[in-house]
C-alpha positions in Angstrom: -21.8 -41.1 -39.6 -19.7 -42.7 -42.3 -19.1 -42.8 -46.1 -18.3 -45.8 -48.2 -17.6 -45.4 -51.9 -19.0 -47.8 -54.5 -16.7 -46.5 -57.2 -14.2 -43.7 -57.6 -13.9 -43.3 -61.4 -15.0 -40.7 -63.9 -17.3 -41.3 -66.8 -14.6 -43.1 -68.9 -12.6 -44.7 -66.0 -14.6 -48.0 -66.2 -12.0 -50.0 -64.3 -12.7 -47.9 -61.2 -16.5 -47.8 -61.6 -18.7 -44.7 -61.4 -18.2 -42.4 -58.4 -20.9 -43.0 -55.9 -21.2 -43.6 -52.2 -23.3 -44.9 -49.3 -23.5 -42.3 -46.6 -24.9 -43.3 -43.2 -26.3 -40.3 -41.5 -28.9 -39.8 -38.7 -29.6 -43.6 -38.8 -30.4 -43.6 -42.5 -28.5 -45.0 -45.5 -28.3 -42.5 -48.3 -27.1 -43.6 -51.8 -25.2 -40.7 -53.2 -25.5 -40.9 -57.0 -26.5 -43.9 -59.1 -24.4 -44.1 -62.3 -24.5 -46.9 -64.8 -22.2 -49.2 -62.8 -23.8 -48.6 -59.4 -26.8 -50.9 -59.6 -24.7 -53.9 -60.4 -22.1 -53.0 -57.8 -24.8 -52.9 -55.1 -26.1 -56.3 -56.2 -22.7 -57.9 -56.4 -21.8 -56.6 -52.9 -25.2 -57.5 -51.5 -25.8 -53.9 -50.4 -29.0 -53.0 -52.3 -31.2 -53.8 -49.3 -29.4 -51.0 -47.3 -30.5 -48.2 -49.7 -33.5 -46.4 -48.3 -32.8 -42.8 -49.5 -31.3 -41.6 -52.8 -29.6 -38.3 -53.5 -28.3 -37.2 -56.9 -25.6 -34.6 -57.6 -26.7 -34.1 -61.3 -28.2 -36.0 -64.2 -25.2 -37.1 -66.3 -25.3 -40.8 -67.0 -22.4 -41.7 -64.8 -24.3 -40.3 -61.9 -27.9 -41.5 -62.5 -27.6 -44.1 -65.3 -28.8 -47.1 -63.3 -31.4 -45.4 -61.1 -34.3 -47.0 -62.9 -32.8 -50.4 -62.5 -32.4 -50.0 -58.8 -36.0 -48.8 -58.4 -37.3 -51.7 -60.5 -35.3 -54.3 -58.6 -36.5 -52.9 -55.2 -40.1 -53.2 -56.4 -40.2 -56.3 -58.6 -37.5 -58.5 -57.1 -37.2 -57.5 -53.5 -40.8 -56.3 -53.1 -39.3 -53.8 -50.7 -40.7 -50.4 -49.6 -40.2 -47.6 -52.1 -36.9 -45.8 -51.6 -37.1 -42.1 -50.9 -35.6 -39.8 -53.5 -34.5 -36.6 -51.8 -34.5 -33.4 -54.0 -33.0 -30.0 -53.2 -35.3 -28.0 -55.5 -38.7 -28.5 -57.2 -37.0 -27.9 -60.6 -34.5 -30.6 -60.0 -37.3 -33.0 -58.8 -39.1 -32.3 -62.1 -35.9 -33.1 -64.1 -35.4 -36.4 -62.2 -39.1 -37.3 -62.6 -39.1 -36.7 -66.3 -36.0 -38.8 -66.7 -37.6 -41.7 -64.8 -40.9 -41.4 -66.7 -39.2 -42.4 -69.9 -38.0 -45.6 -68.3 -40.6 -46.7 -65.7 -43.7 -44.7 -66.9 -45.0 -44.0 -63.4 -42.1 -42.9 -61.1 -44.4 -42.6 -58.1 -45.1 -46.3 -58.2 -41.4 -47.0 -57.5 -40.1 -44.1 -55.4 -41.3 -41.5 -52.9 -40.1 -38.0 -53.6 -39.3 -35.9 -50.5 -37.8 -32.4 -50.3 -34.3 -32.5 -48.9 -35.2 -29.8 -46.3 -37.3 -32.5 -44.6 -34.1 -34.6 -43.9 -32.2 -33.1 -41.0 -28.4 -33.2 -41.4 -28.0 -32.7 -45.1 -27.5 -29.3 -46.9 -27.3 -28.8 -50.7 -25.0 -26.3 -52.3 -26.3 -25.0 -55.7 -23.5 -25.4 -58.2 -25.5 -24.7 -61.4 -23.3 -24.4 -64.4 -20.1 -25.1 -62.5 -19.6 -28.5 -63.9 -21.3 -28.3 -67.3 -22.8 -25.2 -68.9 -26.5 -25.0 -68.4 -26.6 -28.1 -66.2 -28.1 -28.2 -62.7 -25.7 -29.8 -60.2 -25.3 -29.8 -56.4 -22.7 -30.4 -53.8 -23.8 -31.8 -50.4 -22.8 -31.3 -46.8 -23.7 -34.0 -44.2 -23.5 -33.2 -40.5 -24.0 -35.3 -37.4 -22.8 -34.6 -33.9 -19.4 -33.0 -34.2 -18.6 -34.4 -37.7 -19.1 -33.0 -41.2 -18.7 -34.8 -44.6 -18.6 -32.7 -47.7 -19.2 -34.2 -51.2 -18.5 -32.0 -54.2 -20.4 -33.8 -56.9 -18.8 -32.8 -60.2 -17.5 -29.2 -59.8 -15.1 -27.3 -61.9 -15.1 -24.2 -59.7 -14.6 -25.1 -56.0 -14.8 -21.6 -54.6 -18.5 -21.7 -54.0 -18.3 -24.8 -51.9 -15.3 -23.7 -49.8 -16.8 -20.2 -49.3 -19.9 -21.8 -47.8 -17.7 -24.0 -45.5 -15.7 -20.9 -44.3 -18.9 -19.4 -43.0 -20.1 -22.5 -41.1 -19.3 -23.4 -37.5 -16.1 -25.2 -37.0 -16.4 -29.0 -37.0 -14.2 -31.9 -37.9 -14.5 -31.9 -41.7 -13.7 -34.4 -44.4 -14.0 -33.1 -47.9 -14.4 -35.6 -50.8 -13.8 -33.6 -54.0 -13.8 -34.6 -57.6 -10.4 -34.1 -59.1 -8.6 -33.9 -62.4 -4.9 -34.0 -63.3 -5.5 -32.3 -66.6 -5.6 -28.5 -66.3 -7.7 -28.3 -69.5 -10.5 -30.3 -68.0 -12.7 -27.4 -66.8 -15.6 -29.6 -65.8 -13.7 -30.8 -62.7 -11.2 -29.2 -60.3 -7.6 -29.3 -61.2 -5.8 -30.7 -58.2 -3.5 -27.7 -57.7 -6.6 -25.4 -57.3 -7.6 -27.4 -54.2 -4.3 -27.0 -52.4 -5.2 -23.6 -50.8 -8.3 -25.2 -49.2 -6.5 -28.1 -47.5 -5.9 -26.2 -44.2 -8.3 -27.3 -41.5 -9.9 -30.1 -43.4 -9.1 -33.7 -44.4 -9.1 -33.7 -48.2 -9.7 -36.8 -50.5 -9.9 -36.9 -54.3 -12.2 -39.0 -56.4 -13.7 -39.2 -59.9 -10.4 -39.9 -61.5 -8.0 -42.5 -62.9 -5.6 -43.1 -59.9 -2.8 -44.3 -62.2 -2.5 -40.7 -63.5 -1.9 -39.2 -60.1 1.1 -36.9 -60.3 4.0 -37.3 -57.8 3.5 -33.8 -56.4 -0.2 -34.3 -55.5 -0.6 -34.2 -51.7 -4.3 -35.0 -51.8 -5.1 -38.6 -50.9 -7.1 -40.4 -53.5 -10.2 -42.4 -52.2 -9.2 -45.3 -54.4 -6.2 -46.1 -52.2 -8.0 -45.7 -48.9 -9.4 -49.2 -48.4 -11.4 -48.1 -45.3 -13.4 -45.7 -47.5 -14.5 -48.4 -50.0 -17.7 -50.4 -49.6 
C-alpha cells in the first residue's frame, strides 16, 4: 500500500496544485479527489491510465473540478474501461451523479458507481459540516496487512477522526491531514490543534502554502517529502 500526491495546495495555492493523491491498496489504484488541476497533472505525468477507482472527499471545485474531464478522456481518447466511482452513502452518490449530469449528460456511460462497502480495505468517516456548513464531506481510512493510511479530506474539527482511530486496533499509521497556519481559518485544522494527536502516528500536513509554514510547526509537510509526490 502506498500514497503518492498529485498536488498539496489549497483552493488558492495554484503553485502547489490541488490536493489529491493516488492510493494503491489491495492491488487497485484509487484516485483520491479530482480537483481542477488534477486531470492535467495526470496527463502530464502519464498517470491517467493507472486510475481505475475514484473516491471523493467532498464536492468543492478544488476536489472534483476536473472529474468530468477525466471520465471523458478515458472514454473518448483512451477508449478504456469505465472507472469505478466509489461512494460512501447513497445521498453522496446522488450529489456526485447530479453534478456530472450537468457536464456529461449520462454519467453511467462514463463511470460505474459502486458502494464503498464493496471495496475491502477502505472506510469512510462522515465529517458532515466539519469543513463547510451544510456540506457533506468524508475522511478515509485505508488498511492493508499491518499498515494504515488516514486521509482527512478537508476538516476543521479533527476530533471525530482521531476519536475513531483511538478505537481501532493498533497498526502502523500514517495520517495525512489538511492543515492551516491561520487560526481564523475554521474550515481547516489549525496546526497547533493537531499536536496532541501526534503520539503513536506519523503525521503529515497538506492543503496549504508551504512557504507560510511557521518555524514552530513540528508536522512535516507533504510538499517537502519527495518520496510522497507522484
